[in-house]
C-alpha positions in Angstrom: 5.4 19.5 34.5 6.6 15.9 33.8 4.9 15.7 30.3 6.9 18.8 29.0 10.0 17.5 30.5 9.5 14.0 28.9 8.5 15.4 25.5 11.3 17.7 25.2 13.8 14.8 26.1 12.2 12.6 23.4 12.4 15.3 20.7 16.1 16.1 21.7 16.8 12.4 21.2 15.7 12.0 17.7 16.4 15.2 15.9 14.4 15.6 12.8 15.1 18.8 10.8 11.6 19.1 9.0 8.4 17.9 10.7 6.0 16.4 8.3 2.1 16.8 8.8 0.4 13.5 8.8 -3.2 13.1 7.3 -5.7 11.2 8.9 -9.3 10.2 7.7 -12.1 11.6 10.0 -15.7 10.7 9.7 -18.0 13.3 7.9 -19.5 15.9 10.2 -23.0 15.4 11.4 -24.3 18.2 9.6 -23.7 16.8 6.2 -26.5 17.5 3.6 -27.2 13.8 2.3 -26.7 10.1 3.6 -23.9 10.0 1.0 -22.1 12.9 2.4 -22.4 11.4 6.0 -20.6 8.2 4.5 -17.8 9.8 2.9 -14.6 10.4 5.0 -13.4 14.0 5.5 -9.5 14.2 5.4 -8.3 16.7 8.2 -4.7 17.4 9.0 -3.2 16.5 12.2 -0.6 18.8 13.8 2.9 17.8 12.7 5.1 15.5 14.6 8.1 17.1 16.0 11.0 14.4 15.9 8.6 11.6 15.9 6.7 13.2 19.1 3.2 14.3 18.9 1.4 15.9 21.9 -2.1 14.5 22.3 -5.2 15.6 24.3 -5.6 13.2 27.1 -9.3 13.5 27.3 -9.9 12.6 23.8 -7.2 10.0 23.1 -6.2 8.5 26.6 -2.8 9.6 26.3 -0.7 12.7 26.4 2.6 11.9 24.2 2.7 9.7 21.0 6.1 8.7 19.9 6.9 6.9 16.7 10.3 5.6 16.1 12.3 3.2 14.5 13.4 -0.1 16.4 16.9 0.9 16.9 15.8 4.2 18.8 13.4 2.2 21.2 15.9 1.5 24.1 17.1 5.1 24.2 13.5 6.3 24.5 12.5 3.7 26.9 15.5 4.6 29.0 14.1 8.3 29.1 10.5 7.2 30.2 12.1 4.9 33.1 14.3 7.6 34.3 11.1 9.7 34.4 9.3 7.4 36.7 7.0 5.9 34.4 5.8 2.2 34.7 5.1 -0.1 31.7 1.1 -0.7 31.4 1.3 -3.1 28.3 3.0 -3.9 25.0 0.7 -5.2 22.1 1.0 -5.6 18.6 -1.1 -4.3 15.3 -0.7 -5.9 11.9 -0.4 -3.2 9.2 -0.9 -5.9 6.4 -1.5 -3.6 3.7 1.9 -1.6 4.7 3.6 -5.1 5.2 4.6 -4.0 8.7 4.0 -5.3 12.3 3.9 -2.4 14.9 4.6 -2.9 18.7 2.8 -0.4 20.9 4.2 0.3 24.4 1.9 2.0 26.9 3.6 4.0 29.9 2.1 5.8 32.8 2.9 7.2 36.2 1.4 6.6 39.7 1.6 10.1 40.8 -1.3 12.9 40.3 0.8 14.5 37.6 -1.0 12.3 35.1 0.9 11.7 31.8 0.5 8.7 29.6 3.0 8.1 26.9 2.5 5.6 23.9 5.5 4.4 21.9 5.1 3.0 18.6 7.7 1.1 16.6 7.2 -0.7 13.3 9.1 -3.6 11.6 8.7 -5.5 8.3 6.3 -8.6 8.5 8.8 -10.7 6.6 11.3 -10.4 9.5 9.6 -8.9 12.6 12.3 -8.0 14.9 12.4 -5.4 17.8 14.8 -5.0 20.6 13.7 -6.4 24.0 13.1 -3.8 26.9 13.1 -6.4 29.6 16.5 -5.4 30.7 15.0 -2.0 31.5 11.6 -3.1 32.6 11.9 -6.7 33.6 7.9 -7.1 33.8 8.2 -6.5 30.0 9.1 -10.1 29.5 5.7 -11.6 30.0 4.3 -8.7 27.4 6.8 -9.5 24.9 6.2 -13.4 25.1 2.4 -12.6 24.6 2.9 -10.2 21.7 5.4 -12.9 20.2 2.8 -15.5 20.6 0.2 -13.7 18.7 1.9 -11.5 16.1 5.3 -13.3 15.7 7.5 -10.4 16.6 10.8 -11.3 17.9 12.1 -9.4 20.6 16.0 -9.7 20.2 17.6 -10.1 23.4 14.6 -11.4 25.4 15.9 -14.0 27.9 13.2 -16.5 27.4 11.1 -16.0 24.2 9.1 -19.2 24.4 5.3 -19.5 24.0 3.3 -18.1 26.9 -0.4 -18.7 25.9 0.1 -20.9 22.7 1.1 -24.6 22.7 4.8 -25.1 22.7 4.6 -26.5 19.1 2.6 -23.6 17.6 3.7 -22.4 14.2 1.1 -19.8 13.8 0.3 -16.4 15.2 -3.4 -16.0 15.6 -3.8 -12.1 15.5 -2.1 -11.6 12.0 -4.7 -10.7 9.7 -3.9 -13.2 7.1 -4.0 -16.1 9.7 -6.6 -18.9 8.7 -7.5 -21.4 11.4 
């Protein structure tokens, strides 16, 4: 199955000696006793990532493999995805203002009936947001990277034409940053 092959290739690419379990905050159970109990988040542990890779339930999350990696590891991971026959759906950004980071999120899928969606996430400091371009591997990424640069200010190093796509050419702002004030 393609999902297992890709998952293993990504895990092999980024060896991690000790996987660390992540904690997420989930909403309180419906059977909570009081309204206050219903408002309190309940902490639950997710299964640990193995070498930055976490398998997900497609029906629940909408994707099968979730990969978190450093920007320097991005091109190697994207080449694995490309060789496995995936196409690029989208690239977008997330502003983690409290962590002082910006995240680029890449969504990949396949055309065949062996459905497998892969999400690759990489974070960069807000003060100098820089991630390598994947447009040499996926030429269609150029448009997505330009849009993400417009709205979040992430610079895609090596992009052949990183000029504003949707904002005015002289725009010196990025409207989807959480601290943006019009």
